[in-house]
C-alpha positions as CSV (number, residue, x, y, z in Angstrom):
1,X,0.0,0.0,0.0
2,X,1.3,3.5,-0.9
3,X,0.6,6.3,1.5
4,X,1.3,9.8,0.6
5,X,0.3,13.4,1.6
6,X,-2.1,13.7,-1.3
7,X,-4.4,16.6,-0.6
8,X,-3.6,18.8,2.5
9,X,-1.7,15.6,3.4
10,X,-4.4,13.2,2.2
11,X,-3.4,9.6,2.4
12,X,-3.5,6.8,0.0
13,X,-6.8,6.3,-1.9
14,X,-7.8,2.9,-0.9
15,X,-7.0,0.5,1.9
16,X,-5.7,-2.9,1.0
17,X,-5.8,-4.6,4.4
18,X,-3.3,-6.0,6.8
19,X,-2.3,-9.6,6.1
20,X,-0.1,-9.9,9.2
21,X,-1.0,-12.1,12.2
22,X,0.0,-11.1,15.7
23,X,2.3,-13.5,17.4
24,X,0.7,-14.8,20.6
25,X,2.8,-14.6,23.7
26,X,3.7,-18.0,25.3
27,X,1.5,-19.1,28.2
28,X,3.0,-18.7,31.7
29,X,4.8,-21.8,33.1
30,X,2.5,-24.2,34.9
31,X,4.6,-24.3,38.0
32,X,4.9,-20.6,38.4
33,X,2.2,-18.6,40.1
34,X,0.9,-15.8,38.0
35,X,2.3,-12.5,39.1
36,X,-0.2,-10.0,40.4
37,X,-0.2,-6.8,38.4
38,X,1.3,-3.9,40.2
39,X,-1.0,-1.1,41.3
40,X,-1.2,1.4,38.5
41,X,-2.3,4.9,38.8
42,X,-5.4,5.7,36.7
43,X,-5.1,8.7,34.6
44,X,-7.3,11.6,35.7
45,X,-10.7,11.7,34.2
46,X,-10.8,14.3,31.4
47,X,-13.1,17.3,32.0
48,X,-14.7,19.6,29.5
49,X,-13.3,23.1,29.4
50,X,-14.9,26.2,28.0
51,X,-13.5,29.7,27.9
52,X,-15.5,32.7,26.5
53,X,-14.2,36.1,25.4
54,X,-15.9,39.2,23.9
55,X,-14.7,40.8,20.7
56,X,-15.7,43.0,17.8
57,X,-14.7,43.7,14.2
58,X,-16.0,45.5,11.1
59,X,-17.2,43.7,8.1
60,X,-18.2,45.8,5.1
61,X,-18.3,48.8,7.4
62,X,-20.7,47.1,9.8
63,X,-19.5,46.5,13.4
64,X,-20.0,42.9,14.5
65,X,-19.9,42.2,18.2
66,X,-19.4,38.6,19.0
67,X,-18.5,36.0,21.6
68,X,-15.6,33.6,21.0
69,X,-15.8,30.2,22.7
70,X,-12.7,28.0,22.8
71,X,-13.3,24.7,24.5
72,X,-13.6,20.9,24.5
73,X,-16.6,18.6,24.3
74,X,-16.3,15.0,25.5
75,X,-17.6,12.3,23.3
76,X,-19.0,9.3,25.3
77,X,-21.1,6.2,24.9
78,X,-24.6,6.2,26.2
79,X,-23.4,4.3,29.3
80,X,-21.1,7.2,30.1
81,X,-17.8,5.7,28.8
82,X,-15.6,8.5,27.7
83,X,-14.1,8.1,24.3
84,X,-12.5,11.4,23.1
85,X,-12.1,15.1,23.8
86,X,-12.8,17.4,20.8
87,X,-11.4,20.9,20.7
88,X,-13.4,23.6,18.9
89,X,-13.6,27.3,18.5
90,X,-17.0,28.9,18.0
91,X,-18.0,32.5,17.1
92,X,-21.5,33.7,17.8
93,X,-22.8,37.1,17.0
94,X,-24.1,39.1,20.0
95,X,-27.4,40.8,20.3
96,X,-29.3,38.3,18.2
97,X,-32.9,38.2,19.3
98,X,-33.6,34.7,18.0
99,X,-30.5,32.5,17.4
100,X,-32.7,29.7,16.0
101,X,-33.2,31.9,12.9
102,X,-29.5,32.6,12.4
103,X,-27.4,30.3,10.2
104,X,-24.6,28.3,11.8
105,X,-21.7,26.8,9.9
106,X,-19.6,23.9,11.1
107,X,-16.2,24.0,9.5
108,X,-13.2,21.6,9.3
109,X,-10.2,21.0,7.1
110,X,-8.9,17.8,5.7
111,X,-5.7,15.7,5.6
112,X,-6.6,13.3,7.0
113,X,-4.6,14.8,9.8
114,X,-5.3,18.5,9.4
115,X,-6.7,20.8,12.1
116,X,-9.3,23.4,11.2
117,X,-6.7,26.2,11.4
118,X,-6.7,26.9,7.6
119,X,-10.3,27.8,7.2
120,X,-10.4,29.3,10.7
121,X,-7.5,31.8,10.2
122,X,-7.5,32.0,6.5
123,X,-11.1,32.4,5.3
124,X,-14.1,32.2,7.6
125,X,-13.0,33.4,11.0
126,X,-12.9,36.9,12.4
127,X,-9.1,37.0,12.5
128,X,-6.8,36.2,9.5
129,X,-3.2,35.4,9.1
130,X,-1.2,38.1,7.3
131,X,1.5,36.2,5.4
132,X,1.6,37.9,2.0
133,X,1.2,35.8,-1.2
134,X,3.2,34.0,-3.8
135,X,6.2,36.2,-4.8
136,X,5.6,38.6,-1.9
137,X,5.7,36.5,1.3
138,X,6.3,38.3,4.6
139,X,9.0,37.2,7.0
140,X,8.5,35.9,10.5
141,X,7.3,36.8,13.0
142,X,3.8,36.9,11.6
143,X,0.7,38.6,12.8
144,X,-3.1,38.4,12.7
145,X,-5.4,41.1,11.3
146,X,-9.1,41.5,11.4
147,X,-10.7,39.6,8.6
148,X,-13.2,41.7,6.8
149,X,-13.9,38.7,4.5
150,X,-15.2,36.7,7.5
151,X,-18.5,35.0,7.1
152,X,-19.5,36.0,10.7
153,X,-21.8,38.7,9.4
154,X,-23.9,36.1,7.7
155,X,-23.5,33.0,9.9
156,X,-22.2,31.9,13.3
157,X,-19.2,29.7,13.0
158,X,-17.9,26.5,14.7
159,X,-14.4,25.2,13.9
160,X,-13.9,21.5,14.7
161,X,-10.6,19.7,15.1
162,X,-11.1,15.9,14.5
163,X,-9.5,13.4,16.9
164,X,-5.7,13.6,17.0
165,X,-5.6,17.0,15.3
166,X,-5.4,20.4,17.0
167,X,-5.9,19.8,20.8
168,X,-8.4,16.9,20.2
169,X,-7.4,13.6,21.6
170,X,-8.7,10.1,22.4
171,X,-9.1,10.0,26.2
172,X,-6.5,7.9,28.1
173,X,-7.1,4.2,27.7
174,X,-8.9,4.6,24.4
175,X,-7.1,3.7,21.2
176,X,-6.9,6.7,18.8
177,X,-7.1,4.5,15.8
178,X,-10.8,3.9,16.5
179,X,-11.3,7.4,15.1
180,X,-8.9,7.2,12.2
181,X,-10.9,6.0,9.3
182,X,-13.5,7.2,6.7
183,X,-16.5,5.9,8.6
184,X,-15.1,6.5,12.1
185,X,-14.2,10.0,11.4
186,X,-17.7,10.9,10.1
187,X,-19.3,9.3,13.1
188,X,-17.2,11.2,15.7
189,X,-17.5,14.6,13.9
190,X,-21.3,14.0,13.5
191,X,-21.5,13.2,17.3
192,X,-19.8,16.5,18.1
193,X,-22.1,18.5,15.8
194,X,-25.2,16.8,17.4
195,X,-23.9,17.6,20.9
196,X,-23.0,21.2,20.0
197,X,-26.4,21.8,18.4
198,X,-28.2,20.2,21.3
199,X,-26.4,22.1,24.1
200,X,-26.6,25.4,22.3
201,X,-30.2,25.1,21.2
202,X,-29.3,25.3,17.4
203,X,-31.3,22.5,16.0
204,X,-33.8,25.0,14.6
205,X,-31.0,27.1,13.0
206,X,-30.3,26.9,9.3
207,X,-27.2,24.6,9.3
208,X,-24.2,24.5,6.9
209,X,-21.0,22.5,6.6
210,X,-17.8,23.9,5.2
211,X,-15.0,21.5,4.4
212,X,-11.7,21.8,2.6
213,X,-9.7,19.0,0.8
214,X,-10.3,15.7,2.6
215,X,-12.8,17.8,4.6
216,X,-15.0,17.8,1.5
217,X,-14.9,14.0,1.7
218,X,-15.9,14.3,5.3
219,X,-18.7,16.8,4.5
220,X,-20.2,14.6,1.9
221,X,-20.2,11.7,4.3
222,X,-21.7,13.8,7.0
223,X,-24.5,14.9,4.7
224,X,-25.8,11.4,4.6
225,X,-24.9,10.3,8.2
226,X,-26.4,13.4,9.9
227,X,-29.7,12.8,8.0
228,X,-29.9,9.1,8.5
229,X,-28.6,8.8,12.0
230,X,-29.9,11.9,13.7
231,X,-32.5,13.3,11.3
232,X,-30.4,16.5,11.1
233,X,-31.1,18.1,7.7
234,X,-28.7,20.7,6.3
235,X,-29.4,23.8,4.2
236,X,-26.0,23.9,2.5
237,X,-22.5,22.5,2.1
238,X,-19.5,24.5,1.1
239,X,-16.8,22.3,-0.6
240,X,-13.5,24.1,-1.0
241,X,-11.0,22.2,-3.2
242,X,-13.2,19.2,-3.4
243,X,-12.2,15.5,-3.6
244,X,-15.2,13.1,-3.5
245,X,-14.2,10.5,-6.1
246,X,-10.6,9.4,-5.4
247,X,-10.3,7.7,-8.7
248,X,-9.9,11.1,-10.3
249,X,-6.7,11.8,-8.3
250,X,-4.7,8.5,-8.1
251,X,-2.1,7.9,-10.9
252,X,-2.3,4.1,-10.8
253,X,-1.2,1.9,-13.7
254,X,-4.3,1.4,-15.9
255,X,-6.2,4.4,-14.5
256,X,-5.9,7.1,-17.2
257,X,-8.6,9.3,-15.7
258,X,-6.2,11.5,-13.7
259,X,-4.0,12.3,-16.7
260,X,-7.0,13.7,-18.5
261,X,-8.4,15.6,-15.5
262,X,-5.1,17.2,-14.4
263,X,-4.1,18.5,-17.8
264,X,-6.1,21.8,-17.6
265,X,-4.3,22.5,-14.3
266,X,-0.9,21.9,-15.8
267,X,-2.0,24.4,-18.5
268,X,-3.0,27.0,-16.0
269,X,0.2,26.7,-14.0
270,X,2.3,26.8,-17.2
271,X,0.4,29.9,-18.2
272,X,1.1,31.5,-14.8
273,X,4.8,30.9,-15.2
274,X,4.8,32.1,-18.9
275,X,5.7,28.8,-20.4
276,X,3.0,28.5,-23.1
277,X,3.2,29.5,-26.8
278,X,2.6,33.2,-27.5
279,X,-1.0,32.7,-28.8
280,X,-2.0,31.0,-25.6
281,X,0.1,33.1,-23.3
282,X,-1.3,36.3,-24.7
283,X,-4.8,35.7,-23.4
284,X,-6.1,35.2,-19.8
285,X,-5.8,31.9,-17.9
286,X,-9.4,30.9,-18.7
287,X,-8.7,31.1,-22.5
288,X,-5.8,28.7,-22.1
289,X,-7.7,26.4,-19.8
290,X,-10.7,26.2,-22.2
291,X,-8.5,24.9,-25.0
292,X,-6.9,22.4,-22.6
293,X,-10.3,21.1,-21.4
294,X,-11.4,20.5,-25.0
295,X,-8.3,18.7,-25.9
296,X,-8.3,16.7,-22.6
297,X,-11.8,15.2,-23.1
298,X,-11.4,14.9,-26.8
299,X,-8.2,14.0,-28.6
300,X,-6.2,13.2,-25.5
301,X,-8.8,10.9,-23.9
302,X,-9.2,9.2,-27.3
303,X,-5.4,8.7,-27.6
304,X,-5.1,7.2,-24.1
305,X,-8.0,4.9,-24.7
306,X,-6.4,3.7,-27.9
307,X,-3.3,2.9,-26.0
308,X,-0.5,1.0,-27.8
309,X,-2.6,0.8,-30.9
310,X,-2.2,4.6,-31.5
311,X,-0.5,5.1,-34.9
312,X,3.0,6.6,-34.8
313,X,2.0,9.7,-36.6
314,X,-1.0,10.3,-34.3
315,X,1.3,9.6,-31.3
316,X,3.6,12.4,-32.5
317,X,0.8,14.8,-33.0
318,X,-0.7,14.2,-29.5
319,X,2.8,14.7,-28.0
320,X,3.2,18.0,-29.8
321,X,-0.2,19.2,-28.5
322,X,0.6,18.1,-25.0
323,X,3.8,20.1,-25.2
324,X,1.9,23.1,-26.3
325,X,-0.5,22.9,-23.4
326,X,2.0,22.0,-20.6
327,X,5.1,23.9,-21.3
328,X,7.1,20.7,-21.3
329,X,9.3,19.5,-24.1
330,X,8.0,17.0,-26.6
331,X,10.9,14.7,-25.8
332,X,10.1,14.7,-22.1
333,X,6.4,14.0,-22.8
334,X,7.3,11.2,-25.1
335,X,9.5,9.6,-22.4
336,X,6.5,9.7,-20.0
337,X,4.4,7.7,-22.5
338,X,2.2,10.9,-22.7
339,X,1.2,10.4,-19.1
340,X,2.5,13.2,-16.8
341,X,2.2,12.6,-13.1
342,X,2.1,15.5,-10.6
343,X,5.6,15.2,-9.2
344,X,7.1,15.0,-12.7
345,X,5.3,18.2,-13.7
346,X,6.2,20.1,-10.6
347,X,9.9,19.2,-11.1
348,X,10.1,19.5,-14.8
349,X,8.3,22.7,-15.7
350,X,11.0,25.1,-14.4
351,X,13.9,22.6,-14.3
352,X,16.1,24.7,-16.5
353,X,15.7,27.5,-14.0
354,X,16.5,25.1,-11.1
355,X,13.1,25.7,-9.6
356,X,10.1,23.6,-8.7
357,X,6.4,24.6,-8.5
358,X,4.0,23.8,-5.6
359,X,1.4,21.1,-5.6
360,X,-1.0,22.8,-3.2
361,X,-0.5,26.0,-5.2
362,X,1.5,26.0,-8.4
363,X,2.2,29.7,-8.1
364,X,4.8,29.1,-5.4
365,X,8.4,28.2,-6.2
366,X,10.9,25.9,-4.5
367,X,14.6,25.2,-4.7
368,X,16.0,21.7,-4.6
369,X,19.6,20.7,-4.0
370,X,19.4,18.3,-7.0
371,X,17.9,20.0,-10.0
372,X,18.4,16.8,-12.0
373,X,16.3,14.6,-9.7
374,X,13.0,13.0,-10.6
375,X,10.7,14.5,-7.9
376,X,10.8,17.7,-5.8
377,X,12.3,17.6,-2.3
378,X,9.3,19.4,-0.8
379,X,6.2,21.3,-1.6
380,X,7.1,25.0,-1.6
381,X,3.4,26.0,-1.2
382,X,3.0,24.0,2.0
383,X,6.4,25.3,3.3
384,X,5.1,28.9,2.7
385,X,1.9,28.5,4.7
386,X,2.5,26.1,7.5
387,X,4.8,28.5,9.5
388,X,2.5,31.5,9.5
389,X,-0.7,29.5,10.3
390,X,0.9,27.3,13.0
391,X,2.6,30.2,14.7
392,X,-0.4,32.4,14.7
393,X,-2.8,29.7,15.9
394,X,-0.7,28.9,18.9
395,X,-0.4,32.6,19.8
396,X,-4.1,33.4,19.1
397,X,-5.6,30.6,21.2
398,X,-3.7,31.3,24.3
399,X,-3.4,35.1,24.2
400,X,-6.7,36.2,22.5
401,X,-9.0,33.3,23.3
402,X,-7.5,32.6,26.7
403,X,-7.5,28.9,26.2
404,X,-4.5,27.3,27.9
405,X,-3.1,23.9,27.0
406,X,0.4,22.4,27.1
407,X,-0.5,19.9,24.4
408,X,1.1,20.5,21.0
409,X,-1.5,21.9,18.6
410,X,-1.3,19.4,15.8
411,X,-1.7,21.5,12.7
412,X,-0.8,18.8,10.1
413,X,-0.1,15.5,11.8
414,X,0.8,12.0,10.7
415,X,-0.6,10.6,14.0
416,X,-3.8,9.6,12.2
417,X,-2.0,7.0,10.0
418,X,-2.6,4.3,9.0
419,X,-6.0,5.8,8.0
420,X,-8.6,3.1,7.5
421,X,-10.5,3.0,4.2
422,X,-12.1,-0.2,5.2
423,X,-15.5,0.5,3.6
424,X,-13.7,1.0,0.3
425,X,-11.3,-1.9,0.3
426,X,-10.1,-2.9,-3.2
427,X,-11.9,0.1,-4.7
428,X,-11.5,3.8,-4.8
429,X,-13.2,6.0,-2.2
430,X,-16.2,7.7,-3.7
431,X,-18.6,9.6,-1.5
432,X,-20.4,11.3,-4.4
433,X,-23.2,8.8,-4.1
434,X,-23.7,9.7,-0.4
435,X,-24.1,13.3,-1.4
436,X,-26.5,12.5,-4.2
437,X,-28.7,10.6,-1.9
438,X,-28.6,13.4,0.7
439,X,-29.5,16.0,-1.9
440,X,-32.3,13.8,-3.2
441,X,-33.9,13.0,0.1
442,X,-33.5,16.6,1.3
443,X,-34.6,18.8,-1.6
444,X,-33.5,21.9,0.2
445,X,-29.8,21.0,0.4
446,X,-27.6,23.1,-1.7
447,X,-23.9,22.7,-2.5
448,X,-21.2,25.2,-3.5
449,X,-17.9,24.1,-4.9
450,X,-14.9,26.4,-4.8
451,X,-12.1,25.5,-7.3
452,X,-8.6,26.9,-7.7
453,X,-7.0,27.0,-11.1
454,X,-3.5,26.4,-9.7
455,X,-4.4,23.5,-7.4
456,X,-2.6,20.2,-8.2
457,X,-3.9,18.5,-5.0
458,X,-7.6,18.5,-6.0
459,X,-7.7,19.8,-9.6
460,X,-10.7,21.9,-10.7
461,X,-11.4,19.7,-13.7
462,X,-11.6,16.6,-11.5
463,X,-14.2,18.4,-9.3
464,X,-16.1,19.3,-12.5
465,X,-16.0,15.7,-13.6
466,X,-17.2,14.4,-10.3
467,X,-20.2,16.7,-10.0
468,X,-21.1,16.1,-13.7
469,X,-21.3,12.4,-12.8
470,X,-23.4,12.5,-9.6
471,X,-26.5,11.4,-11.4
472,X,-28.6,14.1,-9.9
473,X,-32.2,14.4,-11.2
474,X,-32.5,17.4,-13.5
475,X,-34.8,19.1,-11.0
476,X,-31.9,19.2,-8.5
477,X,-29.0,20.2,-10.7
478,X,-29.6,23.9,-10.0
479,X,-28.8,23.1,-6.3
480,X,-25.1,22.7,-7.4
481,X,-23.2,25.9,-7.9
482,X,-19.5,26.9,-7.7
483,X,-16.8,29.2,-8.9
484,X,-13.2,29.2,-10.1
485,X,-10.4,31.3,-8.5
486,X,-7.0,32.3,-9.7
487,X,-5.1,30.7,-6.9
488,X,-4.5,27.2,-5.6
489,X,-5.8,24.7,-3.0
490,X,-6.2,27.4,-0.4
491,X,-7.3,30.1,-2.8
492,X,-8.0,32.5,0.1
493,X,-4.2,33.2,0.5
494,X,-4.6,35.2,-2.7
495,X,-6.3,38.5,-1.7
496,X,-8.5,39.0,-4.8
497,X,-9.7,35.4,-4.5
498,X,-10.4,35.9,-0.8
499,X,-12.7,38.9,-1.6
500,X,-14.4,37.0,-4.4
501,X,-14.9,33.9,-2.3
502,X,-16.5,35.9,0.5
503,X,-19.0,37.5,-1.9
504,X,-19.8,34.1,-3.4
505,X,-20.3,32.4,0.0
506,X,-22.4,35.1,1.4
507,X,-24.7,34.9,-1.6
508,X,-24.8,31.1,-1.3
509,X,-25.8,31.1,2.3
510,X,-28.5,33.6,1.8
511,X,-29.9,31.9,-1.2
512,X,-29.8,28.4,0.5
513,X,-31.7,29.7,3.5
514,X,-34.3,31.3,1.3
515,X,-34.5,28.2,-1.0
516,X,-37.8,26.8,-2.3
517,X,-38.4,23.1,-2.9
518,X,-37.7,21.5,-6.3
519,X,-40.7,20.7,-8.4
């Protein structure tokens, strides 16, 4: 099994299974009395902790007074057995006469293994990391600024850290791995949402989910589980850099789909770095992408389907067109058998300049010791963002939110591996069908998909393909909407995309709350 940091550190796309057998310890000798276990100190029983602080900010010229709650909720069985402690940060607007009428959005990031810090301090929350952008990064130490693009003027917000991320942990004596899997993760996050909504009297509020990367996989799973298990119906789901069908993103031998779906992103990144022919380079990125889309689903898909039977002349023609749309040399493309994997593209595009491009965001540049190597040493886009976000989260929680903990805040952790894909053994994960069922059974559920042109982790064309193949009834297709942004996986690090995304999300939430049933 191959495990890699695929999305914001998403793991391998299917779980093969463990064929090892545990060796049993030998039984104690018959003539030896069994030793009594030594008295062991029981770990202290975890307690819930909640800290509230008062704040204000201006959004669109309007002053928003709000309460920030940083705390933990304990998940437990019905018999009282403690299972896990979930850390969260919630923001609720003050002076609201009827909170049941105010939207509430539950937000999380992906990984698996990522805390909610990215959407929290990058897009939705009232404070935002100031780090600069590709080509104009700021040096440490970093700082937070008021986020006038926050969604707090439209919706209350709850940021959830799944078990083993952030400050969330399995309680002492409980195995963390019981939460580390596609199904287990959905169940534990759903239990938190149920508890939060119950304790804070928000069952009557319009409810939304906002997930990024693997968080979109989680959100799709939650759409079905919350409906079926708890009867909790949602008004809307925001999917940022979506991955629902993992077949679209795994470059396995015999799976040609990713090569087709990644090509327009290669074109966009080549356009950004001015590596396309003059006629393509002279227009905007959308013009270049449109040509790439048509070629990808037409001539390129046909060539890949033809395989080894492709005539030599046609092979040469396809190679030349791939070179035109990727900025790579025909010779290099020929040596890849016309199948360009992510790592090869990020290493090859700017090889002559001894630079690599980012996977999370192809606008960012990296420098490897070995410019002749096959794969990049690191992802420069992750390197650019993890320091500012990690540093500011740790400072913000203790100083502004007054929540004290000596635990390391796990921003992006490998502690969740091996991640269990047990329900999808020997096949690709695909939660698109879960989302289709949820949207069909709840005709008021709307979905917004945000896609970055320069995102190689969850390419925009793969998201388009997934949602074009949901099998939604025609009467429900208008409930799917979305937009493209001239940035990468975390498009909100690009200031113009941040402003556009805020406008798009505000309109989406308002429209979803006011939605009428399909006919």
